C-alpha positions, 0 to 999 in steps of 0.5 A, a space after each residue: 571757649 578759650 581752650 577750644 579756640 586754642 585746640 582749633 588753632 593747633 589742629 589748623 597749624 598742624 595740618 598746614 605743613 609737615 613741619 609744624 609752624 606756629 602763627 601770629 598775625 599783627 594788625 598795624 596801628 598807631 597807639 599811644 604815640 607808637 607804631 604798634 603791632 596788635 597781635 590777632 588770631 595767634 596760637 602759640 603753645 611752645 617755645 621750641 616750634 618755629 613761629 611765623 609772624 605776619 604783619 602787613 605794614 602801613 605805608 612807609 613802615 617796616 618791622 624796625 618801626 614797630 615800638 609797641 606790641 600788645 596782645 590781649 585775650 579780647 583780640 582772639 589771641 592765645 599765647 601760652 609761651 612768649 616766643 623769642 621770635 617777637 623780639 627778633 622780628 621787632 628789635 626796636 620794641 620799647 613797650 610790650 603788653 601781654 595782659 590776660 592771654 594765658 601765658 604760663 611761661 617766658 621762654 629762656 631766650 625770649 628776651 635776648 633781643 630786648 635792648 630797646 625795651 623800656 616797659 613790659 606788662 605781663 599781668 593777669 596770666 599764669 606764670 609760675 616761674 621766671 628763668 634766672 637772668 632772663 632779662 640780662 640784656 634788657 638794660 633799658 627796662 624801666 617798668 616790669 609788671 608781673 602782678 596777678 600771676 602764679 609765681 612761686 619762686 623769686 631767686 637772687 638772680 631773677 632780676 639780674 641785669 635790670 640796673 635801670 628798673 624803676 618800677 617793679 610790681 609783683 602783687 598778687 602772686 603765691 611765692 613759696 620761695 623768696 630768697 634773701 636778696 632778690 632785689 640786689 641788682 635794682 639799685 635805681 628802683 623807685 616803686 615796689 609793689 609786693 601787696 598780697 604776696 602770699 609768703 610762707 610765715 616761716 620766711 619772717 622767722 629768719 632775721 637775715 630775710 628781713 634785710 631783703 630791701 637793703 639795696 633799695 636806698 632810692 626806693 620811694 614807693 613800697 606796698 606791703 599790704 596783706 603781709 600779715 606781719 607785726 610792727 617789729 617786722 615792719 621796722 626791720 624791713 623798712 629800716 634805712 629806706 629814708 627816701 620813701 614818699 609813699 608807704 602802704 602797710 595796711 592789712 597787717 597787725 600793727 597794734 603798737 605803733 613806735 613813734 620814733 620809727 617814723 622819724 627817719 621818713 621826713 619825705 613821706 607824703 602818703 601813709 596807709 595804715 588801714 585795717 591794722 588792728 590799731 586801737 590807740 594812737 599816741 599824741 604827737 605820733 606823727 609829729 616828724 612827718 611834716 611833709 605828709 599829705 595823705 593819712 589813711 586809718 580806716 577799718 581799725 579799732 580806734 575808740 577816741 581821737 585825743 588832743 594833739 594826735 595829729 600835731 605837726 601834720 601841717 601839710 596834711 590834705 586827706 585824713 581818713 578815719 572811717 570804719 572805726 569805733 570812735 565815740 569821742 573826738 577832742 575839740 583840738 584833735 584837728 587843730 594843726 590841720 590847716 591845709 586839710 581838704 578832706 576829712 572822713 569820720 564816717 561809720 563811727 559811734 560819734 554822738 556829740 561833736 565839740 563846738 569848735 572841732 572844725 575851727 581851724 579847717 578853713 581849707 576843708 572841701 569835703 566832710 563826711 560824718 555819715 553813719 554816726 549817732 549825732 543828734 544835733 550840731 552845736 551852734 556854728 559847728 561849720 561856720 569856719 568852713 568857708 571852702 566846704 563844698 560837700 557835706 554828708 551826714 547821712 544815717 545820723 539822728 539829726 531832728 532839725 536843720 538850723 541856720 546857726 550851724 553854718 556861716 555863709 557857704 558860697 562854695 557848698 554844692 552838695 548836702 546829703 542828710 538821708 536817713 536822719 529824723 529831720 522834722 523841721 527846717 528853719 526858714 532861712 536855713 538854705 540862705 547859707 548856700 546860694 550855690 547849692 546844687 544837690 540836697 538829699 533828704 530821703 527817708 526823713 520825718 518831714 520829707 523824703 526827696 533827693 533834689 539832684 538839680 537844685 534850680 527852679 525848685 519850689 521849695 515851699 511846696 517841696 518841703 511843705 511839711 518841714 517848715 513850721 511856718 508854712 503859711 509864710 513860705 508857700 510861695 518860696 521858690 528857688 531861682 538861679 542866681 546870675 553868677 559866673 558859675 551860672 547856677 545856685 539859687 536865691 531863696 525868696 519870700 514873694 508874698 508882696 509880689 502875689 498881692 500885687 499880681 492879684 490887684 493887677 488881675 482884679 483891675 483887668 477884670 
């Protein structure tokens, strides 16, 4: 359909005059604080042919007021080549968005008049090459997104002149040729995304190439997911980048972690190590990362979490250990994580939890234990988790829900325990959660339900088979509390009230 539309446009344009002229129509609009040109009904197929751009301006506006241009396939716009006429007509453009419009090339002179340009987005197109020094005049450009294209070559001169660039995204391209110093001009770069950049394996065999980031001393964020490299190569590539705050080196082969390597990254706040074939983490492995807030180790081969594994991570807030083979966790594994807000231990092989494993996690808000083989929780397992709001232990082997697992949890809003073997619930179990909003007990022995709105629920009738002392709780109801939040419940046994009502009824008769 897209090709057919382009051919129709080409035929119409060819017949419009003896000298072929390409056309583009702009709809004026205010968008994200800009006076914008929204390109509609365009068909641009080559850079050599003249381009006529039509834009009926809003009252009081002219071409010099246009600061944003956006083109998208959904606007019925097809642009195979970004034409130089766009920046000539609108010389004060600060933002250009060219997502998914079929672009195969950027014309040699298309960015000659880009002195005001600050952001260029050319994602989801078919770019194969970028002319050297194309952006030489774009001295104010701060963000360049070339992700999801077919770029095959990046040379030393590709980004020449972009001294102000702070964000560069090249992820999801198919680089066949990558020079040794393509980022030499980008001394102010803060963020670099090279994830899923399919680089030939022999590129890593040249040690000179491993200094490719040597000029990026101010770099803060780097993404090297799916590079298929080992830890030795990672060390060489990242060595000296001491200002890094976010590092994602997931989907690489990092079976051996060098503890000392991390000592240079004192500013690191986020570290992604997902799917890296890691089978063991030494004690004190991350002790120097005192500012780390997020650590992700999902999809690895960890079999246990030893004592002091996360020692020193006093600022850590999010820890993801799901999708491993963890069968045992030391009771002091999380002892230093007093600021932890989310812990994910789902999809592992845990059968037994140490009784004091969560003792120091007073700030934990979300705890995920789904898809393990836990048969019961030790007494007071969750009692210290005063701020816990969400607890998930779906797909385990829990048979009973006892109140002694918990302390008072006024913040708890959601408990999910589907696909367990629950056959009984202690009568005062729900007293621990006065503000509970959702209880999921689907596919259990005594009940299969998901109470998404935990208000005005007759618990006794709903969970009849789960209470061993059913006769005493047949009138048990969940009633809303008069709290500032306006939700929650109070579990009441109102047998005395029923007896009083019976007396009144008999008296009336």
